[in-house]
RODO-2510 file (C-alpha; in nm, 4 decimals, decimal comma):
residues 212
     n   res          X          Y          Z
     1     x   -19,6903     6,9994     6,7293
     2     x   -19,3865     6,7740     6,7696
     3     x   -19,2635     6,6909     7,1177
     4     x   -18,9182     6,5698     7,1966
     5     x   -18,9037     6,2258     7,3543
     6     x   -18,5892     6,1612     7,5553
     7     x   -18,4249     5,8225     7,5494
     8     x   -18,5014     5,5962     7,8470
     9     x   -18,2240     5,5656     8,1068
    10     x   -17,9413     5,3345     8,0108
    11     x   -17,9928     4,9890     8,1696
    12     x   -17,6574     5,0100     8,3495
    13     x   -17,6777     5,2847     8,6125
    14     x   -17,3870     5,4006     8,8274
    15     x   -17,3464     5,6819     9,0772
    16     x   -17,1421     5,7792     9,3812
    17     x   -17,2752     6,0007     9,6592
    18     x   -17,0691     6,3170     9,6812
    19     x   -16,9164     6,3414    10,0311
    20     x   -17,0251     6,6933    10,1242
    21     x   -16,8201     6,6793    10,4428
    22     x   -16,4621     6,6807    10,5610
    23     x   -16,2867     6,3639    10,4472
    24     x   -16,0373     6,1746    10,6588
    25     x   -15,7041     6,3304    10,5651
    26     x   -15,4931     6,0610    10,7313
    27     x   -15,6551     5,7663    10,5526
    28     x   -15,6448     5,9672    10,2295
    29     x   -15,2742     6,0382    10,2677
    30     x   -15,1997     5,6677    10,3130
    31     x   -15,4761     5,5275    10,0904
    32     x   -15,2324     5,3288     9,8762
    33     x   -15,1283     5,1381    10,1892
    34     x   -15,4565     5,1023    10,3777
    35     x   -15,6310     4,9743    10,0632
    36     x   -15,3978     4,6746    10,0290
    37     x   -15,6091     4,4292    10,2384
    38     x   -15,9322     4,4968    10,0488
    39     x   -15,7483     4,4870     9,7148
    40     x   -15,6124     4,1454     9,8105
    41     x   -15,9633     4,0346     9,9067
    42     x   -16,1011     4,1575     9,5741
    43     x   -15,8286     3,9664     9,3911
    44     x   -15,9389     3,6403     9,5544
    45     x   -16,2894     3,6692     9,4050
    46     x   -16,2002     3,8343     9,0748
    47     x   -16,0402     3,5341     8,9086
    48     x   -15,6941     3,3879     8,8888
    49     x   -15,4946     3,0851     8,9858
    50     x   -15,1899     3,0263     9,2003
    51     x   -14,9636     2,7303     9,2518
    52     x   -14,7082     2,6374     9,5137
    53     x   -14,4776     2,3395     9,5550
    54     x   -14,5511     2,1158     9,8509
    55     x   -14,2969     1,9378    10,0717
    56     x   -14,3603     1,6114     9,8902
    57     x   -14,2568     1,7647     9,5612
    58     x   -14,6091     1,7928     9,4278
    59     x   -14,7919     2,1097     9,3366
    60     x   -15,0881     2,2561     9,5156
    61     x   -15,3271     2,4682     9,3087
    62     x   -15,5674     2,7295     9,4370
    63     x   -15,7998     2,9467     9,2374
    64     x   -16,1083     3,1599     9,2426
    65     x   -16,3873     3,2559     9,0111
    66     x   -16,4410     3,5959     8,8577
    67     x   -16,6807     3,7755     8,6307
    68     x   -16,8863     3,5217     8,4355
    69     x   -16,8627     3,5895     8,0620
    70     x   -16,8358     3,2726     7,8555
    71     x   -17,1100     3,0877     8,0458
    72     x   -17,3787     3,3569     7,9987
    73     x   -17,2664     3,4023     7,6373
    74     x   -17,3168     3,0341     7,5586
    75     x   -17,6511     3,0218     7,7412
    76     x   -17,7815     3,3245     7,5492
    77     x   -17,6623     3,1897     7,2141
    78     x   -17,7690     2,8277     7,2622
    79     x   -18,0704     2,8415     7,4947
    80     x   -18,1666     3,2106     7,4994
    81     x   -18,1469     3,2181     7,8791
    82     x   -17,9467     3,4162     8,1328
    83     x   -17,9462     3,2248     8,4642
    84     x   -18,0499     3,4616     8,7384
    85     x   -17,7837     3,3477     8,9834
    86     x   -17,5135     3,4146     8,7234
    87     x   -17,6586     3,7624     8,6724
    88     x   -17,6673     3,8222     9,0492
    89     x   -17,3051     3,7048     9,0880
    90     x   -17,1819     3,9410     8,8164
    91     x   -17,3799     4,2316     8,9594
    92     x   -17,2625     4,1806     9,3185
    93     x   -16,9017     4,1287     9,2105
    94     x   -16,9140     4,4500     9,0062
    95     x   -17,0693     4,6348     9,2982
    96     x   -16,7918     4,5249     9,5324
    97     x   -16,5280     4,6006     9,2705
    98     x   -16,6683     4,9501     9,2254
    99     x   -16,6719     5,0142     9,6013
   100     x   -16,3043     4,9237     9,6129
   101     x   -16,2306     5,1379     9,3067
   102     x   -16,4183     5,4329     9,4560
   103     x   -16,2196     5,3960     9,7772
   104     x   -15,8872     5,3858     9,5920
   105     x   -15,9995     5,6841     9,3821
   106     x   -16,0689     5,8732     9,7078
   107     x   -16,4386     5,9159     9,6230
   108     x   -16,5313     5,7729     9,9639
   109     x   -16,3253     5,7443    10,2812
   110     x   -16,5332     5,4611    10,4285
   111     x   -16,3575     5,1257    10,4038
   112     x   -16,5307     4,9172    10,1325
   113     x   -16,7973     4,6801    10,2583
   114     x   -16,8360     4,3346    10,1064
   115     x   -17,2154     4,3609    10,1342
   116     x   -17,3448     4,7156    10,1914
   117     x   -17,3760     4,9649     9,9057
   118     x   -17,2418     5,2514    10,1181
   119     x   -17,2198     5,5535     9,8849
   120     x   -17,1518     5,3621     9,5622
   121     x   -17,4538     5,2567     9,3579
   122     x   -17,4569     5,0194     9,0586
   123     x   -17,7694     4,8652     8,9101
   124     x   -17,8375     4,6485     8,6062
   125     x   -18,1797     4,5600     8,4725
   126     x   -18,2200     4,1812     8,4655
   127     x   -18,2790     4,0970     8,0975
   128     x   -18,5328     3,8569     7,9551
   129     x   -18,2840     3,6856     7,7262
   130     x   -18,5525     3,5534     7,4920
   131     x   -18,7141     3,8930     7,4335
   132     x   -18,4560     4,1571     7,5308
   133     x   -18,1304     4,0144     7,3967
   134     x   -18,0295     3,9299     7,0421
   135     x   -17,9187     3,5677     7,0300
   136     x   -17,6040     3,6282     6,8210
   137     x   -17,4951     3,9751     6,9305
   138     x   -17,3009     3,8522     7,2378
   139     x   -17,0515     3,6897     6,9996
   140     x   -16,9395     4,0291     6,8683
   141     x   -17,0193     4,2807     7,1432
   142     x   -16,6610     4,2794     7,2700
   143     x   -16,5511     4,3770     6,9184
   144     x   -16,8214     4,6392     6,8656
   145     x   -16,7033     4,8077     7,1849
   146     x   -16,3535     4,8778     7,0459
   147     x   -16,4258     5,2529     6,9972
   148     x   -16,5090     5,2726     7,3665
   149     x   -16,1832     5,0984     7,4614
   150     x   -15,9892     5,3654     7,2735
   151     x   -16,1755     5,6532     7,4357
   152     x   -16,1547     5,4946     7,7814
   153     x   -15,7790     5,4478     7,7472
   154     x   -15,7497     5,8271     7,7388
   155     x   -16,0214     5,8906     7,9970
   156     x   -15,8803     5,6429     8,2471
   157     x   -15,5380     5,8066     8,2316
   158     x   -15,7050     6,1449     8,2779
   159     x   -15,9008     6,0074     8,5751
   160     x   -15,5786     5,8885     8,7411
   161     x   -15,4349     6,2389     8,7058
   162     x   -15,7582     6,3809     8,8492
   163     x   -15,7294     6,1483     9,1496
   164     x   -15,3719     6,2644     9,2100
   165     x   -15,4905     6,6264     9,2042
   166     x   -15,7790     6,5358     9,4373
   167     x   -15,5341     6,3664     9,6765
   168     x   -15,3465     6,6931     9,7243
   169     x   -15,6728     6,8859     9,7639
   170     x   -15,8096     6,6468    10,0281
   171     x   -15,4843     6,6324    10,2255
   172     x   -15,4723     7,0128    10,2339
   173     x   -15,8421     7,1085    10,2601
   174     x   -16,0255     6,7868    10,3542
   175     x   -16,2542     6,8256    10,0513
   176     x   -16,2795     6,6502     9,7149
   177     x   -16,3226     6,9218     9,4460
   178     x   -16,6700     6,8679     9,2988
   179     x   -16,5636     6,8976     8,9365
   180     x   -16,2891     6,6415     8,9797
   181     x   -16,5320     6,4167     9,1695
   182     x   -16,7904     6,4368     8,8903
   183     x   -16,5272     6,3663     8,6249
   184     x   -16,3849     6,0593     8,7990
   185     x   -16,7367     5,9294     8,8718
   186     x   -16,8302     5,9856     8,5080
   187     x   -16,5320     5,7847     8,3863
   188     x   -16,6277     5,4977     8,6192
   189     x   -16,9865     5,5206     8,4915
   190     x   -16,8613     5,4946     8,1326
   191     x   -16,6478     5,1909     8,2209
   192     x   -16,9446     5,0197     8,3873
   193     x   -17,1679     5,0755     8,0856
   194     x   -16,9112     4,9154     7,8565
   195     x   -16,8669     4,6207     8,0945
   196     x   -17,2439     4,5742     8,1125
   197     x   -17,2753     4,5794     7,7341
   198     x   -16,9695     4,3834     7,6205
   199     x   -16,8868     4,1494     7,9085
   200     x   -17,1709     4,0908     8,1526
   201     x   -17,4044     4,1034     7,8490
   202     x   -17,7014     4,2521     8,0329
   203     x   -17,8131     4,4810     7,7500
   204     x   -17,7969     4,5143     7,3720
   205     x   -17,8192     4,8943     7,3831
   206     x   -17,4907     5,0396     7,2675
   207     x   -17,3276     5,2475     7,5446
   208     x   -17,3512     5,6245     7,4976
   209     x   -17,0336     5,8270     7,4523
   210     x   -17,0826     6,0480     7,7554
   211     x   -16,9846     6,0788     8,1195
   212     x   -17,3275     6,1726     8,2521
***
């Protein structure tokens, strides 16, 4: 007798606790404004560079790091290693980024913490680069993920429209419609799987084409 064996969970796991309570209507109504400080904070750690002219005529440069991609790629290809602190940086940065995204998407009305998970959960399995990761695959993962980029372009636009609809629902009723919540969370989950596969390089398993 044959038994069906389900696939193991995908190594990149994402979820948001559904707020089964009345949400703050005031902060929801003005979310685009109240989120500005934490968006600015996220920008300072997500990469970029700025310059400004000084009084002496010189130029002062300031910059910040972001998601580590090229470094882990080279280490996997050349030495078959993924430094743990690089992995931890990428994971914690993605966690913070997702808390901010969830807040902007109205999935949670608690102001995003820089350290605590709150109601937004993201986990990666730390890979053994020598045994779990193909040495050469990181060179082409970003290209292999092109079908996902195309699907996500449509899904992300749909998620924005869902957030707009949820904004009206929360302002009027104080509740985030569960179906809209599950859809927006599913789109974020899909995005995180693609990032984990193609950019943070934590798994060689191709991301599934599904929201759940």
